[in-house]
C-alpha positions in Angstrom: 0.1 0.0 -0.2 1.8 3.1 -1.0 2.0 6.4 0.7 -0.8 8.8 0.4 1.8 11.6 -0.3 3.1 9.2 -3.5 1.8 10.4 -6.8 -2.0 10.1 -7.5 -3.7 9.1 -10.6 -7.3 10.2 -9.2 -9.2 10.7 -6.3 -12.4 9.1 -5.9 -15.3 10.8 -3.7 -18.9 10.5 -3.6 -21.2 13.3 -3.9 -23.7 14.5 -1.0 -27.1 13.3 -1.3 -28.2 12.3 1.7 -29.7 15.1 4.1 -29.8 13.1 7.0 -26.1 12.8 7.3 -26.1 16.7 8.1 -29.6 17.2 9.8 -30.6 20.8 9.5 -27.4 21.6 7.7 -27.0 19.9 4.4 -27.8 23.1 2.1 -24.3 24.1 2.3 -22.7 21.0 2.2 -22.5 20.4 -1.7 -20.8 23.9 -1.8 -18.3 22.8 0.3 -17.6 19.7 -2.0 -17.3 22.2 -4.8 -14.8 23.9 -3.6 -12.9 20.6 -2.6 -13.1 19.4 -5.9 -12.4 22.9 -7.6 -9.1 22.5 -5.7 -8.4 18.8 -6.4 -9.0 19.0 -10.1 -6.3 21.5 -10.3 -3.8 18.9 -9.5 -5.5 15.4 -10.7 -8.4 14.0 -12.2 -11.5 13.5 -9.9 -13.9 10.8 -9.9 -17.3 11.2 -8.3 -20.0 8.9 -7.2 -23.5 9.8 -8.1 -27.0 7.9 -7.7 -28.2 8.6 -11.1 -28.3 11.6 -13.9 -30.3 13.6 -12.3 -27.6 13.9 -9.4 -25.1 14.1 -11.7 -26.6 17.3 -13.4 -27.2 18.9 -10.0 -23.3 18.1 -8.8 -22.5 19.5 -12.2 -24.2 22.7 -11.9 -22.5 23.1 -8.3 -19.0 22.6 -9.7 -19.5 24.9 -12.9 -20.7 27.8 -10.4 -17.7 27.1 -8.3 -15.2 27.1 -11.0 -14.0 23.6 -11.1 -12.2 22.2 -13.8 -15.0 20.0 -15.4 -12.8 18.5 -18.3 -10.9 16.7 -15.1 -13.9 15.3 -13.6 -15.7 11.9 -14.5 -18.9 10.8 -13.0 -20.1 7.2 -12.3 -24.0 6.4 -11.6 -23.1 4.1 -8.7 -25.8 4.5 -5.7 -24.2 5.1 -2.2 -25.3 5.4 1.4 -23.0 7.5 2.6 -20.2 9.9 1.2 -17.4 8.5 3.3 -15.2 6.7 0.5 -12.2 6.6 2.9 -14.1 3.7 4.8 -16.1 2.1 2.2 -14.0 2.3 -0.8 -11.0 0.0 -1.9 -7.5 0.4 -0.8 -5.4 0.5 -3.9 -1.8 -1.6 -4.0 1.1 -1.3 -6.4 4.0 -3.6 -6.7 7.0 -3.1 -4.4 9.5 -3.6 -7.2 9.5 -4.4 -11.0 7.9 -7.8 -11.9 7.1 -9.3 -15.1 4.2 -11.1 -13.3 2.8 -8.7 -10.9 -0.1 -6.3 -11.9 0.5 -2.6 -12.0 -2.4 -1.9 -10.0 -4.5 -3.9 -7.5 -7.2 -3.5 -4.9 -8.1 -4.7 -1.5 -12.0 -5.1 -1.0 -12.6 -5.3 2.5 -15.9 -6.0 3.9 -17.9 -2.8 4.9 -20.4 -2.7 7.7 -21.1 1.1 8.4 -18.8 1.2 11.4 -21.0 -1.6 13.0 -23.3 1.4 13.8 -25.9 1.6 10.9 -28.1 -0.7 9.0 -27.8 1.0 5.1 -24.5 -0.2 4.2 -25.3 -2.4 1.1 -24.8 0.1 -1.4 -21.3 1.5 -0.1 -20.1 -2.4 0.1 -20.4 -2.7 -3.3 -18.0 0.5 -4.4 -14.6 -1.8 -4.3 -16.5 -4.0 -6.7 -17.8 -1.3 -9.0 -14.2 -0.1 -9.3 -12.6 -3.2 -9.6 -14.8 -4.0 -12.8 -14.4 -0.6 -14.4 -10.5 -0.6 -14.2 -10.6 -4.3 -14.5 -8.0 -4.5 -11.6 -7.1 -7.7 -9.8 -9.2 -7.9 -6.4 -8.3 -9.5 -3.1 -10.9 -10.1 -0.2 -9.2 -10.5 3.1 -10.4 -13.6 5.0 -9.3 -15.1 8.4 -9.8 -18.4 9.7 -11.7 -18.3 13.5 -11.1 -20.9 15.9 -14.2 -22.8 15.0 -12.8 -23.2 11.7 -15.0 -21.0 9.8 -13.8 -18.3 7.5 -14.5 -14.3 8.6 -13.9 -11.9 5.8 -12.2 -8.8 7.5 -14.1 -5.6 8.1 -11.6 -2.6 7.7 -12.2 1.0 6.9 -9.3 3.0 5.4 -9.7 5.6 7.9 -8.8 3.3 10.8 -4.9 2.8 9.2 -2.5 5.0 7.8 0.9 3.9 6.2 4.3 5.4 5.5 4.7 3.3 2.5 7.9 1.7 3.7 6.3 -1.2 6.3 4.8 0.8 8.7 1.0 1.1 9.8 -0.8 3.1 12.4 -3.9 2.0 13.9 -6.1 1.9 17.3 -7.0 -0.7 19.5 -10.4 1.3 20.1 -11.2 0.6 16.8 -10.0 -2.8 15.8 -9.5 -4.6 19.0 -12.5 -3.6 21.3 -15.5 -6.0 21.6 -17.5 -2.9 21.6 -16.9 -2.1 18.0 -18.1 -5.6 16.4 -16.2 -5.3 13.4 -14.2 -8.5 13.5 -15.3 -10.5 16.8 -12.7 -13.5 17.3 -10.2 -11.9 15.3 -6.9 -11.5 17.5 -4.3 -8.6 17.5 -1.8 -11.1 16.2 -4.3 -11.9 13.1 -4.7 -8.9 12.2 -0.9 -7.9 12.1 -0.6 -11.0 9.9 -3.5 -9.8 7.7 -1.8 -6.2 7.3 1.8 -8.1 6.5 0.2 -10.3 3.7 -2.4 -8.1 2.2 -0.7 -4.4 2.5 2.9 -5.1 2.9 3.2 -4.3 6.5 6.2 -5.3 8.8 5.5 -2.9 11.8 1.9 -2.1 13.3 1.9 0.7 15.7 -1.3 0.3 17.9 -2.4 3.6 19.5 -5.1 3.4 22.1 -8.3 5.6 21.6 -9.6 8.2 19.2 -11.2 11.9 19.7 -14.0 12.5 21.5 -17.1 12.9 19.2 -15.7 10.3 16.7 -18.7 8.1 15.1 -16.3 5.3 14.3 -15.1 4.1 17.3 -11.5 5.7 17.2 -10.1 6.2 13.6 -6.5 6.9 13.2 -7.1 9.6 10.6 -8.2 11.9 13.4 -5.3 11.5 15.9 -1.8 10.6 13.9 -0.6 10.5 10.5 2.5 9.7 8.5 3.6 12.6 6.5 7.1 11.0 5.5 8.8 7.7 6.0 10.2 8.5 9.5 7.7 11.4 10.5 4.2 11.4 12.3 2.1 14.2 13.3 0.1 13.3 16.4 -2.9 15.5 17.5 -2.8 17.0 21.0 -5.1 18.9 23.7 -3.2 21.5 25.6 -6.3 21.8 28.1 -6.0 19.4 31.1 -9.5 19.4 31.9 -10.6 18.4 28.1 -11.7 14.9 27.7 -9.3 14.5 24.7 -6.3 15.6 26.9 -5.5 12.0 28.6 -6.1 9.6 25.8 -4.0 11.9 23.2 -1.2 12.1 25.8 -1.3 8.4 26.1 -1.0 8.0 22.2 1.8 10.5 22.2 3.7 8.4 24.7 3.3 5.4 22.6 4.6 6.8 19.6 7.6 8.3 21.5 8.5 4.7 23.0 8.1 3.2 19.6 11.2 2.7 17.0 10.9 2.3 13.5 11.6 -0.6 11.3 15.5 0.6 11.2 15.6 0.8 15.1 15.5 4.7 15.2 12.9 7.0 17.1 10.3 8.5 14.8 10.2 12.2 14.5 6.9 13.1 16.1 5.3 16.7 15.3 2.6 18.1 17.5 -0.7 19.0 16.0 -3.2 21.1 18.0 -6.8 20.6 18.4 -9.2 23.3 17.8 -11.4 24.3 20.7 -14.3 22.1 21.0 -17.1 22.2 18.1 -20.2 21.5 19.6 -23.6 21.6 17.8 -26.8 20.9 19.4 -25.2 19.5 22.6 -23.0 17.1 20.7 -19.1 17.3 20.7 -18.1 16.8 17.1 -14.9 15.2 15.9 -13.2 18.2 14.8 -9.3 17.5 13.9 -6.9 19.2 12.0 -5.1 15.5 11.4 -8.2 14.7 9.0 -6.3 16.2 6.0 -5.9 14.9 2.4 -2.6 14.8 0.9 -3.0 15.2 -3.0 -0.5 15.6 -5.8 1.3 19.1 -4.6 -1.8 19.8 -2.5 -2.8 19.4 1.2 -6.4 20.2 2.0 -6.7 20.5 5.7 -10.2 21.2 7.6 -10.3 24.5 9.4 -13.1 25.8 12.1 -12.6 29.7 12.5 -10.3 28.8 15.2 -7.1 30.3 16.5 -5.5 27.2 15.8 -6.2 27.1 12.5 -3.2 29.4 11.7 -1.1 26.8 14.1 -2.1 24.1 12.2 -1.8 25.3 8.7 1.6 26.7 9.3 2.9 23.2 10.9 1.7 21.3 8.0 3.2 23.7 5.7 6.6 23.1 7.2 6.0 19.2 6.9 5.1 19.7 3.1 7.3 22.5 1.8 6.5 21.0 -1.9 2.7 21.5 -1.3 0.4 24.0 -1.4 -1.7 24.0 2.3 -5.2 25.0 1.5 -7.9 25.3 4.4 -11.3 24.2 3.9 -13.6 25.8 6.3 -15.3 22.7 7.8 -17.6 24.2 10.6 -20.9 22.9 9.1 -19.0 20.0 7.1 -17.9 18.4 10.4 -21.4 18.1 11.5 -21.6 14.9 9.1 -18.9 13.4 11.4 -16.2 13.3 9.0 -13.9 15.9 6.8 -11.3 16.0 4.1 -9.8 12.4 4.7 -12.8 10.8 5.4 -14.6 11.7 1.9 -11.4 11.0 -0.3 -9.6 7.7 -1.6 -6.4 8.0 -3.4 -5.7 6.1 -6.4 -2.0 5.8 -7.0 -0.3 6.4 -10.2 1.3 3.1 -11.6 4.8 3.1 -10.6 7.7 3.2 -12.8 10.9 1.5 -11.9 
């Protein structure tokens, strides 16, 4: 699995269509999408999933009015339940080295069950199959044998892991090991690590503890810690000791600092602040600058009209000196319980050796 900062062929997203995902705040959401696609289409092609021709027409109208480069955008009429393609879409793979037999691109089709929380997920679970058929790609559907001898197809969302493209992976115990989450009951830590090795080329799994308050996904790592190069990790931190995020994020930070890379060296850890708590209708929302998306020469970062917006943008600008850093106002968007990284899925460019 390549790192996100490696060259992309395209970005996959799904157009928002379900007002229930942003109750009372849906009206501005297509315009937020329009702004995001406007930036992405400057640097790479964008593939957009819509329910039907009428939905495509509405999306085209928004994108045209936002000034997006329509020539770089392609629509696909595949119904979705929700728009979070980071989790429901496939994970793409490229060969580690030149090979006469290895395909230049393949994908993993994990089972998707809507974070073990919602009943409507069957459209989303078909997305990897649609993409594999469109691109004629080899596909693997990881399974693990349980203690009773039965085969269990692994449930995994893209937001629950992050990789450096050099054999290391970040994830959380809350998401993948807690019995509460009910993604893979009966599957052990060791079995998951073997799965990551066999299907993603991972030699080191770094287990963090918990995610941030308000997270609807039981602790996705893309809100709390991200690789930004093969030896550097940005980690979300909370400075207010009275905030519910303070202790769990400090524990995650301690685990990262105690971990060594595959070459036996300490990771370079860069702290990334959280914004002040974002609350709507009494609900704490998962607002985090760590939910950024790395595109070709571009990093899209959620912002929240907060004093720490500038700190986060400057921190990421220092870490990505060759990229343009763009803040996307996400005060309304985060009411849907996701941001830039949650909505996108990168398709890597075919590697040349």
